C-alpha positions in Angstrom: -71.9 -46.7 109.1 -73.2 -46.7 105.6 -72.0 -44.5 102.8 -73.6 -44.7 99.4 -75.2 -47.8 100.5 -72.0 -49.6 101.4 -70.9 -50.5 104.9 -67.7 -48.3 105.7 -65.6 -48.7 108.9 -64.4 -45.6 110.7 -60.8 -46.7 110.2 -61.4 -46.6 106.5 -62.5 -43.0 106.7 -59.5 -41.9 108.8 -57.3 -43.7 106.3 -58.9 -42.1 103.4 -58.8 -38.5 105.1 -55.2 -38.8 106.1 -54.3 -39.8 102.5 -56.2 -36.9 101.1 -54.5 -34.5 103.7 -51.2 -35.9 102.5 -51.9 -35.3 98.8 -53.1 -31.8 99.5 -50.1 -30.9 101.7 -47.8 -32.3 98.9 -49.5 -30.5 96.2 -49.4 -27.2 98.1 -45.8 -27.7 98.8 -45.0 -28.3 95.2 -46.8 -25.3 94.0 -45.2 -23.1 96.7 -41.7 -24.2 95.5 -42.4 -23.5 91.9 -43.8 -20.0 92.7 -40.7 -19.2 94.9 -38.4 -20.4 92.1 -39.9 -18.2 89.5 -38.1 -15.1 90.7 -34.3 -15.0 90.2 -32.0 -14.7 93.2 -31.0 -11.2 94.1 -27.3 -10.0 94.2 -27.2 -10.2 97.9 -28.5 -13.7 97.8 -25.8 -14.7 95.3 -23.0 -13.1 97.2 -24.2 -14.8 100.4 -24.1 -18.2 98.5 -20.7 -17.6 97.2 -19.4 -16.5 100.6 -20.9 -19.7 102.1 -19.3 -21.9 99.4 -15.9 -20.3 100.1 -16.2 -20.8 103.8 -17.2 -24.6 103.5 -14.5 -25.3 100.8 -11.3 -26.9 102.1 -8.1 -25.1 101.5 -5.9 -26.9 98.9 
């Protein structure tokens, strides 16, 4: 197969496509994480976190 006048194997196309898909998924995940971290946690979330930490902590 020729693309831009150069011979390209189908395996190269698949490798390039999978790399592009990986880059897009990683970029989407990073932006989603940034967006989710812009809002501060609610009082209920903080209380649930404190309760979890207390339940996991070993007694002295």
